[in-house]
C-alpha positions as CSV (number, residue, x, y, z in Angstrom):
1,M,94.1,112.2,21.0
2,N,97.6,111.4,22.3
3,K,99.5,108.2,21.7
4,Y,99.1,107.0,25.3
5,Y,95.3,107.1,25.0
6,L,95.5,105.2,21.7
7,I,97.7,102.6,23.2
8,R,95.3,102.3,26.1
9,L,92.4,101.7,23.7
10,V,94.4,99.0,21.9
11,C,95.3,97.3,25.1
12,Q,91.7,97.1,26.1
13,L,91.0,94.8,23.1
14,F,93.1,92.0,24.5
15,P,93.2,89.8,27.6
16,P,95.5,91.0,30.4
17,I,98.6,88.9,29.7
18,I,98.6,89.9,26.0
19,S,97.8,93.6,26.6
20,Q,100.6,93.9,29.2
21,K,103.2,92.5,26.7
22,L,101.7,94.7,24.0
23,R,102.0,97.8,26.2
24,E,105.7,97.0,26.9
25,K,106.4,96.8,23.2
26,L,104.6,100.1,22.3
27,I,105.9,102.5,24.9
28,S,109.2,103.5,26.4
29,S,109.7,103.8,30.1
30,V,111.3,107.2,29.6
31,D,108.8,108.5,27.1
32,V,106.4,110.2,29.5
33,P,104.9,113.6,28.9
34,A,105.7,116.5,31.3
35,N,102.1,116.8,32.6
36,S,101.2,113.2,33.1
37,D,98.5,113.3,35.9
38,F,95.4,111.3,35.2
39,K,92.2,109.8,36.6
40,R,91.0,106.4,35.5
41,K,88.3,104.0,36.5
42,S,89.4,100.7,37.9
43,F,88.3,97.6,36.0
44,V,85.9,96.9,39.0
45,G,84.7,100.5,39.4
46,G,86.5,102.8,41.7
47,I,88.4,105.9,40.5
48,F,92.2,106.0,40.6
49,E,94.3,109.1,40.4
50,G,97.9,108.8,39.5
51,N,100.9,110.0,37.4
52,L,102.4,108.2,34.4
53,K,105.9,108.8,35.8
54,D,105.1,106.3,38.6
55,F,105.6,102.6,37.5
56,H,102.4,101.3,39.2
57,S,100.2,104.2,38.1
58,K,101.4,103.9,34.5
59,R,100.3,100.3,34.3
60,F,96.9,101.3,35.9
61,Y,96.5,104.0,33.3
62,F,96.7,101.5,30.4
63,H,94.8,98.6,31.9
64,G,92.6,99.8,34.8
65,Y,94.6,97.7,37.3
66,F,98.2,97.1,38.3
67,E,97.9,93.4,39.2
68,W,94.6,92.0,38.1
69,R,95.2,88.5,39.6
70,I,95.1,89.9,43.2
71,I,91.7,91.6,42.7
72,V,90.2,88.5,41.0
73,L,91.4,86.2,43.7
74,A,90.3,88.6,46.5
75,K,86.9,88.8,45.0
76,K,86.5,85.0,44.8
77,I,87.7,84.7,48.4
78,L,85.4,87.5,49.7
79,N,82.4,86.0,47.9
80,K,82.8,82.8,49.9
81,N,84.2,84.3,53.1
82,P,83.2,88.0,53.6
83,G,85.6,89.9,55.8
84,N,88.0,92.7,56.2
85,V,91.1,93.0,54.0
86,I,94.6,94.0,55.1
87,E,96.9,95.3,52.4
88,V,100.5,95.7,53.6
89,G,102.5,97.9,51.3
90,A,99.6,99.7,49.6
91,N,101.9,101.8,47.5
92,V,99.9,104.4,45.5
93,G,96.6,102.5,45.8
94,T,96.4,100.6,42.6
95,E,94.9,97.6,44.4
96,T,93.3,99.3,47.3
97,V,91.0,101.3,45.1
98,S,89.6,98.0,43.7
99,L,89.7,96.1,47.0
100,A,87.6,98.8,48.6
101,K,85.1,98.7,45.7
102,I,84.6,94.9,45.8
103,N,84.3,94.8,49.6
104,P,81.9,97.7,50.3
105,N,80.4,96.3,53.5
106,K,83.7,95.5,55.2
107,N,86.9,97.4,55.8
108,V,90.1,97.6,53.8
109,Y,93.1,98.4,56.1
110,A,95.9,99.8,53.9
111,F,99.4,100.2,55.3
112,E,102.0,102.4,53.4
113,P,105.0,104.1,55.1
114,L,106.2,106.4,52.2
115,E,104.7,109.9,52.4
116,E,104.5,110.4,48.6
117,N,102.6,107.2,48.1
118,Y,100.4,107.8,51.2
119,V,99.3,111.2,49.6
120,Y,97.8,109.2,46.7
121,L,96.0,106.8,49.0
122,E,94.4,109.8,50.7
123,K,93.4,111.4,47.4
124,I,91.8,108.1,46.1
125,T,89.9,107.7,49.4
126,K,88.4,111.2,49.0
127,I,87.7,110.9,45.3
128,N,85.7,107.7,45.9
129,N,84.1,108.7,49.2
130,F,85.4,105.4,50.6
131,N,84.2,104.9,54.2
132,N,85.5,101.4,54.4
133,R,89.2,102.2,53.6
134,I,91.3,102.8,56.7
135,L,94.8,104.1,56.0
136,F,97.9,103.8,58.1
137,R,101.1,105.7,57.3
138,T,103.4,103.1,58.9
139,L,105.7,100.3,58.1
140,V,104.6,96.8,59.0
141,D,107.4,94.7,60.4
142,N,107.4,91.1,61.7
143,D,110.2,91.9,64.2
144,I,108.5,92.0,67.6
């Protein structure tokens, strides 16, 4: 069992705010193994695939989310007002995997302009067989 897996187990014992601070104390940002690809289940169900060298993916590896507040808030809103979700700046998909899982009967439109991030979004869509996740490899700009 490697140290990252042990730290992940320890982090799961605590609420999000404490576990995130604990993770920051226990690992170094440069101390990442050479082969650091992983698959991990989101805290709401979907499977995420990432690499520990990526800032967002690394947090997902330890916690099953990148920003848990977004998912909890989205779930509460969608329970009262079901509808499509638009995620601008989807990055590697740490939130979109959860948004697609909590909103199975509606679409999640994910926008991400960077090719290396978009590749992860495509992988996650295939791994989970998401039919409700529509990806756009483009920048969203408010200059019209």
